[in-house]
C-alpha positions as YAML, in Angstrom:
chain: A
units: angstrom
residues:
- id: 1
  name: MET
  ca: [0.11, -0.12, 0.23]
- id: 2
  name: SER
  ca: [1.61, 3.44, -0.95]
- id: 3
  name: ASN
  ca: [1.55, 6.72, 0.91]
- id: 4
  name: PRO
  ca: [-0.86, 8.68, 0.61]
- id: 5
  name: VAL
  ca: [-1.49, 12.01, -1.19]
- id: 6
  name: LEU
  ca: [-2.74, 15.27, 1.58]
- id: 7
  name: ARG
  ca: [-1.11, 17.82, -0.36]
- id: 8
  name: THR
  ca: [0.31, 18.70, -3.44]
- id: 9
  name: ASN
  ca: [2.45, 20.82, -4.32]
- id: 10
  name: LEU
  ca: [3.15, 22.21, -7.13]
- id: 11
  name: PRO
  ca: [5.14, 25.64, -7.26]
- id: 12
  name: GLU
  ca: [4.99, 26.35, -10.72]
- id: 13
  name: LEU
  ca: [1.53, 27.28, -10.66]
- id: 14
  name: LYS
  ca: [-1.72, 29.31, -9.12]
- id: 15
  name: LEU
  ca: [-2.83, 27.43, -6.41]
- id: 16
  name: VAL
  ca: [-7.40, 27.77, -7.76]
- id: 17
  name: ASN
  ca: [-7.99, 26.03, -4.61]
- id: 18
  name: ARG
  ca: [-7.66, 23.68, -2.12]
- id: 19
  name: GLY
  ca: [-10.96, 21.77, -1.53]
- id: 20
  name: LYS
  ca: [-12.01, 18.83, 1.33]
- id: 21
  name: VAL
  ca: [-9.86, 16.21, -1.66]
- id: 22
  name: ARG
  ca: [-8.93, 18.12, -4.29]
- id: 23
  name: ASP
  ca: [-6.02, 20.35, -4.80]
- id: 24
  name: VAL
  ca: [-6.72, 22.99, -8.06]
- id: 25
  name: TYR
  ca: [-4.28, 25.03, -10.34]
- id: 26
  name: ASP
  ca: [-4.46, 27.86, -13.05]
- id: 27
  name: LEU
  ca: [-2.88, 26.73, -15.98]
- id: 28
  name: GLY
  ca: [-3.67, 29.82, -18.05]
- id: 29
  name: ALA
  ca: [-5.20, 29.62, -21.44]
- id: 30
  name: ASP
  ca: [-4.92, 25.49, -20.83]
- id: 31
  name: GLY
  ca: [-7.57, 25.39, -18.35]
- id: 32
  name: LEU
  ca: [-7.17, 24.07, -14.77]
- id: 33
  name: LEU
  ca: [-5.96, 21.31, -13.20]
- id: 34
  name: PHE
  ca: [-7.45, 19.13, -11.30]
- id: 35
  name: VAL
  ca: [-5.99, 16.87, -8.44]
- id: 36
  name: ALA
  ca: [-7.33, 14.45, -6.63]
- id: 37
  name: SER
  ca: [-5.84, 13.52, -3.07]
- id: 38
  name: ASP
  ca: [-6.29, 10.79, -0.83]
- id: 39
  name: ARG
  ca: [-8.02, 13.30, 1.89]
- id: 40
  name: ILE
  ca: [-11.57, 11.89, 3.83]
- id: 41
  name: SER
  ca: [-14.05, 14.10, 4.96]
- id: 42
  name: ALA
  ca: [-16.27, 12.82, 7.13]
- id: 43
  name: PHE
  ca: [-19.89, 15.17, 9.27]
- id: 44
  name: ASP
  ca: [-17.92, 18.51, 7.23]
- id: 45
  name: SER
  ca: [-14.07, 17.88, 8.34]
- id: 46
  name: ILE
  ca: [-11.78, 16.28, 6.87]
- id: 47
  name: LEU
  ca: [-9.57, 13.37, 8.84]
- id: 48
  name: PRO
  ca: [-5.60, 13.68, 9.22]
- id: 49
  name: THR
  ca: [-5.52, 10.27, 7.61]
- id: 50
  name: GLY
  ca: [-5.44, 9.29, 4.43]
- id: 51
  name: ILE
  ca: [-6.77, 6.67, 1.70]
- id: 52
  name: PRO
  ca: [-3.52, 5.40, 0.06]
- id: 53
  name: ASP
  ca: [-4.82, 5.27, -3.83]
- id: 54
  name: LYS
  ca: [-8.88, 6.99, -2.60]
- id: 55
  name: GLY
  ca: [-7.62, 10.59, -5.31]
- id: 56
  name: ARG
  ca: [-6.94, 7.97, -7.66]
- id: 57
  name: VAL
  ca: [-9.78, 5.56, -8.39]
- id: 58
  name: LEU
  ca: [-11.62, 8.88, -7.96]
- id: 59
  name: THR
  ca: [-10.31, 10.50, -11.25]
- id: 60
  name: ALA
  ca: [-9.89, 7.23, -13.02]
- id: 61
  name: LEU
  ca: [-13.91, 6.57, -12.44]
- id: 62
  name: SER
  ca: [-14.41, 10.42, -13.84]
- id: 63
  name: LEU
  ca: [-13.02, 9.53, -16.41]
- id: 64
  name: PHE
  ca: [-14.38, 6.43, -16.80]
- id: 65
  name: TRP
  ca: [-17.82, 7.57, -16.81]
- id: 66
  name: PHE
  ca: [-16.43, 10.77, -19.10]
- id: 67
  name: ASP
  ca: [-15.85, 8.82, -21.49]
- id: 68
  name: PHE
  ca: [-19.64, 7.09, -21.32]
- id: 69
  name: THR
  ca: [-21.61, 9.70, -21.62]
- id: 70
  name: LYS
  ca: [-20.06, 11.62, -23.92]
- id: 71
  name: ASP
  ca: [-22.51, 11.45, -26.44]
- id: 72
  name: ILE
  ca: [-25.34, 12.09, -24.01]
- id: 73
  name: ILE
  ca: [-23.26, 15.21, -23.10]
- id: 74
  name: PRO
  ca: [-20.40, 17.17, -22.85]
- id: 75
  name: ASN
  ca: [-17.92, 17.53, -20.77]
- id: 76
  name: HIS
  ca: [-14.76, 19.87, -19.32]
- id: 77
  name: PHE
  ca: [-11.83, 16.60, -19.99]
- id: 78
  name: ILE
  ca: [-9.57, 17.98, -21.67]
- id: 79
  name: SER
  ca: [-6.64, 15.07, -20.83]
- id: 80
  name: ALA
  ca: [-5.03, 13.28, -18.35]
- id: 81
  name: ASP
  ca: [-1.46, 13.00, -20.14]
- id: 82
  name: LEU
  ca: [1.30, 14.16, -17.79]
- id: 83
  name: LYS
  ca: [2.67, 14.24, -20.84]
- id: 84
  name: LYS
  ca: [1.26, 16.79, -22.56]
- id: 85
  name: ILE
  ca: [-0.45, 18.68, -20.46]
- id: 86
  name: GLY
  ca: [3.07, 20.11, -20.35]
- id: 87
  name: HIS
  ca: [3.64, 23.74, -17.90]
- id: 88
  name: ASP
  ca: [5.89, 21.35, -15.76]
- id: 89
  name: VAL
  ca: [4.25, 18.53, -14.05]
- id: 90
  name: LEU
  ca: [5.67, 15.70, -15.40]
- id: 91
  name: LYS
  ca: [8.61, 16.95, -13.16]
- id: 92
  name: HIS
  ca: [5.80, 15.85, -9.98]
- id: 93
  name: GLN
  ca: [4.58, 12.87, -11.37]
- id: 94
  name: ASP
  ca: [5.12, 11.15, -7.05]
- id: 95
  name: GLN
  ca: [2.18, 14.05, -6.72]
- id: 96
  name: LEU
  ca: [0.27, 13.90, -9.83]
- id: 97
  name: ALA
  ca: [0.25, 10.15, -11.03]
- id: 98
  name: GLY
  ca: [-2.48, 8.33, -12.12]
- id: 99
  name: ARG
  ca: [-4.67, 11.37, -9.35]
- id: 100
  name: SER
  ca: [-4.70, 14.87, -11.59]
- id: 101
  name: MET
  ca: [-6.26, 15.51, -15.46]
- id: 102
  name: GLN
  ca: [-6.46, 18.90, -17.46]
- id: 103
  name: VAL
  ca: [-10.12, 20.44, -17.90]
- id: 104
  name: ALA
  ca: [-11.59, 23.30, -19.06]
- id: 105
  name: ARG
  ca: [-12.97, 26.46, -18.14]
- id: 106
  name: CYS
  ca: [-16.09, 26.29, -17.31]
- id: 107
  name: GLU
  ca: [-19.20, 28.93, -15.81]
- id: 108
  name: ILE
  ca: [-20.27, 26.02, -12.68]
- id: 109
  name: LEU
  ca: [-23.65, 27.39, -12.00]
- id: 110
  name: PRO
  ca: [-25.10, 27.33, -8.46]
- id: 111
  name: ILE
  ca: [-26.42, 24.17, -8.03]
- id: 112
  name: GLU
  ca: [-25.76, 20.35, -6.75]
- id: 113
  name: CYS
  ca: [-27.38, 18.08, -8.59]
- id: 114
  name: VAL
  ca: [-28.96, 15.34, -7.09]
- id: 115
  name: VAL
  ca: [-30.81, 12.50, -8.74]
- id: 116
  name: ARG
  ca: [-32.61, 9.98, -6.17]
- id: 117
  name: GLY
  ca: [-33.12, 5.95, -7.56]
- id: 118
  name: TYR
  ca: [-33.51, 4.52, -4.55]
- id: 119
  name: LEU
  ca: [-34.67, 6.22, -0.69]
- id: 120
  name: ALA
  ca: [-31.64, 7.03, 1.33]
- id: 121
  name: GLY
  ca: [-30.24, 9.33, 3.92]
- id: 122
  name: SER
  ca: [-31.43, 13.08, 3.88]
- id: 123
  name: GLY
  ca: [-34.80, 12.06, 1.83]
- id: 124
  name: TRP
  ca: [-35.31, 8.91, 3.20]
- id: 125
  name: LYS
  ca: [-35.18, 11.72, 6.33]
- id: 126
  name: GLU
  ca: [-38.14, 13.82, 4.93]
- id: 127
  name: TYR
  ca: [-40.07, 10.93, 3.03]
- id: 128
  name: GLN
  ca: [-41.00, 9.81, 7.03]
- id: 129
  name: LYS
  ca: [-42.38, 13.22, 7.74]
- id: 130
  name: SER
  ca: [-44.01, 13.99, 4.40]
- id: 131
  name: GLY
  ca: [-44.07, 11.64, 2.17]
- id: 132
  name: THR
  ca: [-42.20, 13.89, -0.41]
- id: 133
  name: VAL
  ca: [-38.57, 14.04, -1.31]
- id: 134
  name: CYS
  ca: [-37.61, 17.93, -1.45]
- id: 135
  name: GLY
  ca: [-41.11, 18.82, -2.77]
- id: 136
  name: VAL
  ca: [-41.74, 15.23, -4.65]
- id: 137
  name: LYS
  ca: [-44.85, 12.68, -3.35]
- id: 138
  name: LEU
  ca: [-43.77, 9.84, -3.43]
- id: 139
  name: PRO
  ca: [-45.82, 6.68, -2.39]
- id: 140
  name: ALA
  ca: [-46.44, 5.61, 0.69]
- id: 141
  name: GLY
  ca: [-45.35, 2.68, 2.43]
- id: 142
  name: LEU
  ca: [-41.65, 3.37, 1.39]
- id: 143
  name: LYS
  ca: [-38.43, 1.61, 2.80]
- id: 144
  name: SER
  ca: [-35.23, 2.91, 3.93]
- id: 145
  name: GLY
  ca: [-33.72, 1.59, 0.24]
- id: 146
  name: SER
  ca: [-36.63, 1.18, -1.24]
- id: 147
  name: LYS
  ca: [-36.13, 1.48, -5.30]
- id: 148
  name: LEU
  ca: [-38.49, 4.78, -6.37]
- id: 149
  name: PRO
  ca: [-40.96, 4.60, -8.95]
- id: 150
  name: GLU
  ca: [-38.51, 6.72, -11.46]
- id: 151
  name: PRO
  ca: [-35.62, 8.24, -10.72]
- id: 152
  name: ILE
  ca: [-36.34, 12.13, -9.52]
- id: 153
  name: PHE
  ca: [-33.92, 15.26, -9.26]
- id: 154
  name: THR
  ca: [-33.54, 16.65, -6.32]
- id: 155
  name: PRO
  ca: [-31.21, 19.71, -6.50]
- id: 156
  name: SER
  ca: [-29.34, 21.93, -3.42]
- id: 157
  name: THR
  ca: [-28.03, 24.53, -2.87]
- id: 158
  name: LYS
  ca: [-23.67, 25.02, -2.96]
- id: 159
  name: ALA
  ca: [-22.60, 24.94, 0.78]
- id: 160
  name: THR
  ca: [-18.87, 27.15, 1.03]
- id: 161
  name: SER
  ca: [-19.46, 25.45, 4.29]
- id: 162
  name: GLY
  ca: [-21.64, 22.96, 6.38]
- id: 163
  name: HIS
  ca: [-23.69, 20.47, 4.52]
- id: 164
  name: ASP
  ca: [-25.84, 22.36, 1.11]
- id: 165
  name: GLU
  ca: [-29.35, 22.61, 1.45]
- id: 166
  name: ASN
  ca: [-32.44, 20.35, -0.63]
- id: 167
  name: ILE
  ca: [-34.43, 22.36, -2.63]
- id: 168
  name: SER
  ca: [-37.46, 22.98, -4.83]
- id: 169
  name: PHE
  ca: [-37.30, 22.71, -8.47]
- id: 170
  name: GLU
  ca: [-39.28, 26.24, -8.43]
- id: 171
  name: ARG
  ca: [-35.89, 27.06, -6.58]
- id: 172
  name: THR
  ca: [-33.35, 26.15, -8.81]
- id: 173
  name: VAL
  ca: [-35.18, 27.71, -11.85]
- id: 174
  name: GLU
  ca: [-35.96, 31.35, -9.65]
- id: 175
  name: ILE
  ca: [-31.84, 30.64, -8.89]
- id: 176
  name: ILE
  ca: [-30.65, 29.49, -12.65]
- id: 177
  name: GLY
  ca: [-33.93, 30.60, -14.89]
- id: 178
  name: ARG
  ca: [-35.61, 28.68, -16.63]
- id: 179
  name: GLU
  ca: [-34.04, 27.25, -19.31]
- id: 180
  name: ARG
  ca: [-31.03, 26.51, -18.06]
- id: 181
  name: ALA
  ca: [-32.59, 24.95, -14.24]
- id: 182
  name: GLU
  ca: [-34.80, 22.34, -16.57]
- id: 183
  name: GLY
  ca: [-31.31, 21.06, -18.67]
- id: 184
  name: ILE
  ca: [-29.63, 20.65, -15.67]
- id: 185
  name: ARG
  ca: [-32.13, 18.78, -14.62]
- id: 186
  name: ALA
  ca: [-33.14, 16.57, -17.91]
- id: 187
  name: ALA
  ca: [-29.18, 15.29, -18.15]
- id: 188
  name: SER
  ca: [-28.47, 14.63, -14.26]
- id: 189
  name: LEU
  ca: [-32.17, 12.39, -15.07]
- id: 190
  name: SER
  ca: [-30.53, 10.93, -18.73]
- id: 191
  name: VAL
  ca: [-26.54, 10.25, -17.46]
- id: 192
  name: TYR
  ca: [-27.68, 8.90, -13.49]
- id: 193
  name: ARG
  ca: [-30.27, 6.22, -16.44]
- id: 194
  name: ALA
  ca: [-28.05, 4.61, -18.86]
- id: 195
  name: ALA
  ca: [-24.63, 4.36, -15.67]
- id: 196
  name: ALA
  ca: [-26.80, 2.82, -13.40]
- id: 197
  name: ASP
  ca: [-28.65, 0.31, -16.30]
- id: 198
  name: TYR
  ca: [-25.70, -0.16, -16.82]
- id: 199
  name: ALA
  ca: [-23.75, -0.12, -12.59]
- id: 200
  name: LEU
  ca: [-26.85, -2.60, -12.26]
- id: 201
  name: LYS
  ca: [-25.17, -5.33, -14.38]
- id: 202
  name: ARG
  ca: [-22.69, -5.11, -13.17]
- id: 203
  name: GLY
  ca: [-23.42, -5.35, -10.18]
- id: 204
  name: VAL
  ca: [-23.55, -1.85, -8.14]
- id: 205
  name: ILE
  ca: [-26.89, 0.13, -7.68]
- id: 206
  name: ILE
  ca: [-26.39, 3.43, -7.41]
- id: 207
  name: ALA
  ca: [-28.82, 4.59, -5.63]
- id: 208
  name: ASP
  ca: [-28.55, 8.53, -5.91]
- id: 209
  name: THR
  ca: [-25.43, 10.62, -7.01]
- id: 210
  name: LYS
  ca: [-24.86, 14.73, -7.21]
- id: 211
  name: PHE
  ca: [-23.13, 16.84, -10.98]
- id: 212
  name: GLU
  ca: [-21.87, 19.44, -11.63]
- id: 213
  name: PHE
  ca: [-22.83, 21.30, -14.69]
- id: 214
  name: GLY
  ca: [-21.14, 24.18, -16.19]
- id: 215
  name: ILE
  ca: [-20.89, 26.47, -19.30]
- id: 216
  name: ARG
  ca: [-18.70, 25.95, -21.47]
- id: 217
  name: GLU
  ca: [-18.96, 28.52, -25.15]
- id: 218
  name: GLY
  ca: [-22.81, 27.96, -24.35]
- id: 219
  name: ARG
  ca: [-22.98, 24.67, -23.77]
- id: 220
  name: LEU
  ca: [-23.98, 23.05, -20.50]
- id: 221
  name: THR
  ca: [-21.30, 20.70, -19.72]
- id: 222
  name: LEU
  ca: [-20.45, 17.90, -17.33]
- id: 223
  name: ALA
  ca: [-17.56, 18.81, -15.14]
- id: 224
  name: ASP
  ca: [-15.96, 18.21, -11.55]
- id: 225
  name: GLU
  ca: [-16.56, 14.48, -10.45]
- id: 226
  name: VAL
  ca: [-18.76, 11.94, -12.04]
- id: 227
  name: LEU
  ca: [-20.41, 8.70, -10.49]
- id: 228
  name: THR
  ca: [-17.62, 8.70, -7.99]
- id: 229
  name: PRO
  ca: [-18.04, 6.67, -4.27]
- id: 230
  name: ASP
  ca: [-17.55, 10.53, -2.86]
- id: 231
  name: SER
  ca: [-20.44, 11.56, -5.05]
- id: 232
  name: SER
  ca: [-22.51, 8.35, -4.71]
- id: 233
  name: ARG
  ca: [-23.99, 5.95, -2.92]
- id: 234
  name: PHE
  ca: [-23.02, 2.74, -4.50]
- id: 235
  name: TRP
  ca: [-24.83, -0.14, -3.21]
- id: 236
  name: PRO
  ca: [-23.99, -4.68, -3.58]
- id: 237
  name: ALA
  ca: [-27.47, -5.09, -6.09]
- id: 238
  name: ALA
  ca: [-26.68, -9.21, -4.84]
- id: 239
  name: GLY
  ca: [-28.96, -9.12, -1.63]
- id: 240
  name: HIS
  ca: [-30.52, -5.44, -1.34]
- id: 241
  name: THR
  ca: [-33.42, -5.42, 0.88]
- id: 242
  name: PRO
  ca: [-35.41, -2.94, 1.64]
- id: 243
  name: GLY
  ca: [-35.09, -1.78, 5.47]
- id: 244
  name: GLY
  ca: [-32.43, -0.47, 7.08]
- id: 245
  name: GLU
  ca: [-29.08, -0.08, 6.48]
- id: 246
  name: GLN
  ca: [-27.73, -0.88, 3.48]
- id: 247
  name: PRO
  ca: [-24.18, -2.38, 2.65]
- id: 248
  name: SER
  ca: [-22.05, 0.47, 0.19]
- id: 249
  name: PHE
  ca: [-18.70, 0.95, -1.33]
- id: 250
  name: ASP
  ca: [-17.25, 3.96, 0.33]
- id: 251
  name: LYS
  ca: [-16.47, 5.92, 3.42]
- id: 252
  name: GLN
  ca: [-19.00, 4.38, 6.19]
- id: 253
  name: PHE
  ca: [-16.82, 1.89, 7.84]
- id: 254
  name: VAL
  ca: [-14.86, 5.57, 8.01]
- id: 255
  name: ARG
  ca: [-18.10, 7.35, 9.53]
- id: 256
  name: ASP
  ca: [-18.93, 3.56, 11.52]
- id: 257
  name: TYR
  ca: [-15.28, 4.53, 13.55]
- id: 258
  name: LEU
  ca: [-16.02, 8.64, 14.59]
- id: 259
  name: GLU
  ca: [-19.38, 7.58, 15.44]
- id: 260
  name: THR
  ca: [-18.57, 5.69, 17.87]
- id: 261
  name: CYS
  ca: [-15.34, 6.57, 19.28]
- id: 262
  name: GLY
  ca: [-16.22, 9.47, 21.53]
- id: 263
  name: TRP
  ca: [-15.40, 12.29, 18.78]
- id: 264
  name: SER
  ca: [-17.93, 15.48, 18.93]
- id: 265
  name: LYS
  ca: [-17.66, 15.62, 15.72]
- id: 266
  name: GLU
  ca: [-16.46, 19.54, 16.07]
- id: 267
  name: PRO
  ca: [-12.65, 20.12, 14.37]
- id: 268
  name: PRO
  ca: [-9.79, 18.43, 14.87]
- id: 269
  name: ALA
  ca: [-11.00, 15.09, 13.34]
- id: 270
  name: PRO
  ca: [-9.57, 12.17, 15.83]
- id: 271
  name: PRO
  ca: [-7.03, 9.78, 12.97]
- id: 272
  name: LEU
  ca: [-7.73, 6.35, 11.82]
- id: 273
  name: PRO
  ca: [-6.99, 3.29, 12.76]
- id: 274
  name: ASP
  ca: [-5.29, 1.26, 10.34]
- id: 275
  name: GLU
  ca: [-8.20, -1.40, 9.66]
- id: 276
  name: VAL
  ca: [-10.71, 1.50, 9.18]
- id: 277
  name: VAL
  ca: [-8.19, 2.94, 6.38]
- id: 278
  name: ALA
  ca: [-7.46, -0.69, 5.00]
- id: 279
  name: LYS
  ca: [-11.52, -1.66, 4.96]
- id: 280
  name: THR
  ca: [-11.80, 2.45, 3.32]
- id: 281
  name: ARG
  ca: [-9.38, 1.49, 0.65]
- id: 282
  name: GLU
  ca: [-10.77, -1.84, -1.47]
- id: 283
  name: LYS
  ca: [-14.65, -0.99, -0.87]
- id: 284
  name: TYR
  ca: [-12.47, 2.47, -3.48]
- id: 285
  name: LEU
  ca: [-11.10, 0.14, -5.10]
- id: 286
  name: GLU
  ca: [-13.47, -2.41, -5.62]
- id: 287
  name: ALA
  ca: [-16.32, -0.10, -6.58]
- id: 288
  name: TYR
  ca: [-13.70, 1.57, -9.13]
- id: 289
  name: ARG
  ca: [-12.88, -3.15, -10.47]
- id: 290
  name: LEU
  ca: [-17.10, -4.15, -10.24]
- id: 291
  name: LEU
  ca: [-17.57, -0.89, -11.98]
- id: 292
  name: THR
  ca: [-15.09, -0.77, -14.87]
- id: 293
  name: GLY
  ca: [-14.36, -4.61, -15.32]
- id: 294
  name: ARG
  ca: [-9.98, -3.17, -14.76]
- id: 295
  name: LYS
  ca: [-8.30, -5.24, -12.04]
- id: 296
  name: GLU
  ca: [-5.83, -2.25, -12.04]
- id: 297
  name: LEU
  ca: [-5.79, 1.09, -11.65]
- id: 298
  name: PRO
  ca: [-4.15, 3.32, -14.12]
- id: 299
  name: ALA
  ca: [-0.87, 4.82, -13.43]
- id: 300
  name: VAL
  ca: [-0.97, 7.45, -15.38]
...
């Protein structure tokens, strides 16, 4: 197991943003460099312990899905080849190999585009109270983990800190206009349906996911990461039974540990034990192998 990459340092490039997971660098006229670190966050805190190869999984899966969905909607991906990116990035391949991609600049829309195909998370909590999810009326009698009659688009605002806030479609229209709101809804549902159908054949349920869209040269463009364990709930299809928590291919091991270790959920977060790190890493890798059919992560 390699050492986790928690923080990148590329002196030749301007750091535009260091998020919970990604470091974003300015490539001038050539766009942006997205680098997925091995940082992991939970309960709105970045943990001091990273998950080795997590950033490589996020990047490899995003590249897989960008290619898979390119005939549905254009995306911002340009290259993951360090030799082609230029800007002296090749000399930092120890930090960048397999976890970085050059992308085009977009005007990012201020909406998290969430699609739910199954009832889980905040959607399940709302449904228990009102029978709705983000104002969408659902049939009575559904359980936690139930498949919905049809996937639903449930947008949210983008929070700079803390949790995103679920909003109605009409509120989305107020924020970005009807044409763009209808565009991101249609694109989100189309990408989700295509990916969910494919994933189910590979033994993976995509319970829900979130997308980001931008405007590039006047066209709606899929951006950021796509259908990764960080942006989606992936469940094993085998033995799926609604009612209660579902096993998942994500950081549930981390959440479970943090719920029981006595942490107050106020920063700073505690370090993770080796066994939690190893189990979480294996879940991310398992999702990659199942969805792509590939045994190994790409080296570059």
